[in-house]
N, C-alpha and C positions, 0 to 999 in steps of 0.2 A: 502494500499499499504505500510506501513510505516515495516512489519514482512517482507513483501518482502523484501526491502531492507536492512535488519539485516540480512536475511539468507545471501542473496549476499555478502555480505561484510565481513559476515565468512568465504563461498566458500572462495573469493579471499585472504581473511588471512591466509587459507586454504596452499590455491596454494602456497603462498608468504612462509609461513614457511615448506612445503614442498622442494622447492627449493634450498634454507637454508639449512636449519638445517637434513633433510630426504631423501636426492636423492639419486637415489639408482647405485654403484658403474660401474655394466655394464650398456654401454650408449643408449645402445638395450632399455633393460629396463624400462630406466629412461623416455628417446624418450616420449615410446610404454605409461607410467603410464600419460607423462604432455599432450598428446594428449587426451585419454579418461577425463582428471580432465578437459581439456579447452572446451572440449564438452560438456560436462555438463556445465559449465557457461554458454560458448552462447546457451544451451537448454534452462537454466534456465533464461536468457537474453527475448529467444524468448516470454516464456513464463507469466515474468510478462506484457509483449507488448501486448499480447492476455486478456489479465488481464486486462488491464489499456482499449483496445482499447471496450473491455464488456461493462466496464463501462463507457465507455464514448459515449454509442449507446445506452442506456438508459435513 
């Protein structure tokens, strides 16, 4: 489980760094990138939850 948490921390740090330093000038494109990145983060959270549930089932 530890590698999953490290990857998740890197993804969150990447999200913060993008929004602080590399945000796009066009608001619509910046919003689109934020939505896609947040979707990836939530997808990874659900993947981690599914992994935990499978480990608990065994």
